[in-house]
N, C-alpha and C positions, 0 to 999 in steps of 0.2 A: 372626492376629492379634490377633483383635479381643478374646481371653482377656485380653488384657495391653495393648493400646491403645486409643487412638478411633480408630476405623476408618471411614472412609468412601468411596463407591465413584461413578465417575463411566462410565456405560456408555456404548459406542456403540452406536447402534440400527441404523445405515444409513450405508455406508462409502461406496457409490458406487451409481451407478442400478442397480437390481435386473437390467435386462437384459443388465447388462455382467459379473453375478456367475459365474460357472463353477456355483455349486451352486445355483442361482436355485428350483431345482425344492424345496427344503426351506425354502427364506422364509415365514417367518413359523408354520412348523410348531412345536409342543412336543416337543422333540428331548433335552432335559436333566431329568434328576428333579435337581440341583443348585438348590438357592435358597440366598440369604444368610440370615444368622442374625439376627431382630428387632431386635438392639442397633445393626446395622450400619446408616448413615444411606443409601441408595442413590438416586443421580439417574438416571431410565431413561426416554430416553438423550441424547444428542448425535445429531443427524442431519445427514448433510454437505449437504442442501439447506433446512434448514429454520433462518433465522436466529435465530426467536425459543427453539430449544432452545439456543442457543450462549450468548441472553443469561440463560437458566435456568440452566445451566452455571456462568457466570461470577455468579450471585447464588447457587449451592450453593456454590460455592469462599468466596466473600464471608462465608457463614455460618458454614462451619465452619473459617475459619481454619487449614489443615493447616501444622505447620511441616514435612511432607517430602510430595513427591508423588511417584508412582511409576510412570512409563509404560511400558504393554508395548509390546514393537516387535514384528512379523513379519512386518509388510505395509507398502508406503509408501502405501497407501491410507488408514493412519490418520494421515500428517504433517501432514495442514492441521487437522485437529481437536488434532493434538496440538501443533500451534504456538498454536493459540488457548489452550490450557490454559497454554502456557508463557507465554503474552501474561498472559492474566489473570493468572498468579501475581506477574508482575511489577510489574502495577498495584497489586497489595492486599499479601500481608503478609511478598513476598516470601520462601517456604519453599525448600527445598533440593527440587531435582530431581534422579531418578535416571531412566536409561533401564536397561530389562529387555530384554535383545538375546534373542528365542526364534530368530532368523533374521540370519545376517549380511545376506544377498540374496535375493531371491526369485528365482528361477533367470527364472521368464517375464517377471518384468518388468524385468529384465535385459535379454533378447532383444527387447524392443519399442521402438525408440528414443524417441517421446515420452516413454512412461513412465520410459523409464530417466532420462530429463535432469529429468523432475519430480522422483525420486526423488533423484537426485543434489541439485537445488537445494533442496528442501525439506528433505530430511535434513541437509544441511551446516547450515542456518540452526538447524533442531531440534537439532543435538547441539553447536552451540559454545556453550561457557560452563557446560555444565551441572556439576553437585556429583559425580558419581559414576556408573557404568558397572555393568553386572552382565550377565556371560554364567554358561552353564552347564557349562563345561568352559575347560579350558587353551586348546586346541586352538581355540575360538572367540575366546578372550580375543587370542590373537594375529593372527586374522585381522581382527577387529574392531580392533586395534591400527595394523595394519598398511595395511589398507585405507580407514581414516576418519582417519588417522596423530593416534589418541588415543594420551597417554601411560600405558603399560603399568600405573605404579602408582596410577592414577586406574581401574581398570577392576577389578572383584572377581570372581571365581569362587564362586558358589554353585551347588551341584546343581540338578539339577529333583528334585521327589517322585513318587513313583511315582502314582498313578494309580490308586487302590485303593477309589473309593468306586463299582465295579458288582456290587458282592455277591460270595457264596460260588460256589465251583465246584460247577457240576451234575455229577451222576452223567454220565460219556461216555456212556457206549452211550445213558441216555433223550436226551443233548442230538443224539446223531447221529438218532435216532429221530425226535425232534421237526421235524429240517431234512429228513427222505424219505432219511437218506443209508444207504445198506445196504452200502456197504466198511466196511471194519474199521478201518481206517489214513484220517486226514485232513491233508492240508497244506493251512495257513493264510494265508491272504495279504489282509490286511485294514490299512485305512484309504483316504484319497482316492488314486487313480489317476493318476498324475500322471509323466511321462518320467522323472524323474529317481528313482523309485522302481524301476526295472528290471524290472517284469513280464514283458515279454518274456523275458528271461533263465530268470526260474523256469516259464517255459510249458517253453523247452528245455529244463532239465534234467529236468522232470517227464516228458517224452515219453520221454527216455535213462534211466529208471531201469529196471534188472532186472525182464524179466517176471512174475517171478512175486513181487515187489511192486508193480508197476504193477496187477496186477487184483485187486487187494483195497486199491486207493489212490484217494483222490477228492482232486483239487485243488481248493480252494475259495477263490474271490478276490471276496470281499466289499468293495464298497468303490464311491462315487460317480465314475464316470471324468468327470475334467477335460478332460484333454489325449490327443490320439491315438485317439481314440474307435474309427476307424474302424480304423485300423491293429491296435489290440486284436481287435476283434471279426474279424475279417480273417483273425488268427494260431490265433484258437481254432475257429473256421470249417473251418480249412484243417488242423487239426490233426491228427494220427494219434491223436490220445488224445481226442478232443473228447468223446466221450461220457463220459470221467470228469473231466471238467473243468466246473465250477458257476460262472459267473458271475453275483454278486448287484450290481446296478448299481442303488445306493440308498446315500443318507447316514442309517448306522444309529442308530434312537434308543440313548440310554440302557439300556432294557430289555429291548436284544435283544442286547448285546455279553457279557455272561454267557453267555448259550446260544453264540456262536458259538466264544468262548475254549475253554470245557469239551466242545465237541466236539472241538476240535481235538487232535491227537497232537504237531503240531510245528507252529510260524510261522515263517514264512520273511521276512527283510524282505531282498531285495537289491539296495538303493540303490546308486544309484551316487556320491550325496553326500548329503549328513544334516550339520545340526549335532547336531539332537538326534532323539528317536521318541517321540511320545506314544505308540505302537503299542508299542514296545516297553519303555515303563513299566507298558502293561497287562499284556501277556504276564508280566513279572515277577513281578506281583502274584498271576496267577494259578498261579505256579510252573511254565510251560510252558517248555521247550527252544525257542530262539532260534537259529536261523540267520542271521548279520547281517553285509552287510558290514563290513571294518575300514574304515571311513571317517570324517572329521570329529569331532564329537565325541562320538559312538558309540564307537570307541575306548576313552575315559575311562568313559563313563556304565556299560556293559557290563559290563568288563572285571572289576568284582566280583563276578559273578553266576555261579555255578557253571552256571546253564542256557545258557551262551553259548556259539555254535559259530562264529567269526569265518571270514569267507570273504572271499578277493579280488573288489574291486568289479567286474560284467560277468563273473567267472567259471563257465562254466556246468558246466564238469568239476568243481568245487570241491561247486557247490550239489548236482550231482549222485551226488558220492561221500559226501558227509555225511549227506544224508537217512536213507539207509538206515539207518545206524549208531545213529537216534533211534529208528525205529519199532518200535512192539512191548514198550516197556521202562517206559511207564505209571510214568516217575519224575516227581515231583512236586519242585522245586527249593524251597531257601530265598530268600524275596527278599531283596534287600540291603538294608541299613540307612537306607534313604532316606527315613525316617516325614515330616509336613510341619510336625511339630512341633522337630524338629532344622533344618528348612529355614527355621522363621522365627526362630529362635533369632539364627540366621545373618545374617538382614535384621537383626534389632533390636539385634544387636551393631554391623552398619556403619552404623546410623541415630544410633545413641547417639554412635558416634564422630565424625561431624560435627557 
């Protein structure tokens, strides 16, 4: 966007006390290769427990006098800082304010009463009297409209761009060798491990693969465990195929992403629910076949990708039947036309219409 417009950024440096964060093991580590272009002014960043950073954020907004502020919503942990930015805007130059919903509601936050009440109260204050709302699918648009009583005409659908920043596809055999994988085929599950990701269903489906496939296949589960750690570890330990299951319990830095996806013969995302999936967008950029649950916004975002193979959520038998058809084909699929310049044009059109 900065190629066409004057862009500035306010980052959030700490969203909640570190000891409460499931991913606290990688806090402060350099895990991303992404950086801002030099022409972009960046305030880095607002801290939940440091009012001095709030004052600096106020001064930053006062300096840049934005016409539009786009707030990124994915968790209620950001609500109070979003409210501060909304308040700063109201006392300064009154820019238009947009919320982009990456998630309608986090299932963990919804399950804990104090967090659910906090999310409900702060979210209501935040969503009141905004100028526009963005979702990434018609499915999410409907959910946001119903859950938050927002007029559908104020909600705009702009698809999410592909995550194509992780480099080129490596030679599959070399990638397997680097990961010390001797098996011919690799089934990859990638991303933060949470209850709604449905990993137990994938393990059960893997165990039931035909013996001639199972003996030359490895299930590679890569991602930091955020929920149900003991249950997952116990399931792997007692599995009849435990010697063919590799669990990498860590948040993967950007530099390793290409290695795992290059080694994969198929990516399986057995989600029980989902608005969108960044992992699916990585898999598409690498041209990999993706077995994915037909849920939420994934039905729209993945429908145009020829390498998508939908299964019902929580259906072990469907996963078991689909995987063997994809192993050994070595087919690379064409990524859909979801480049970021196209996405940004949609943003600019929306902003100019306001």
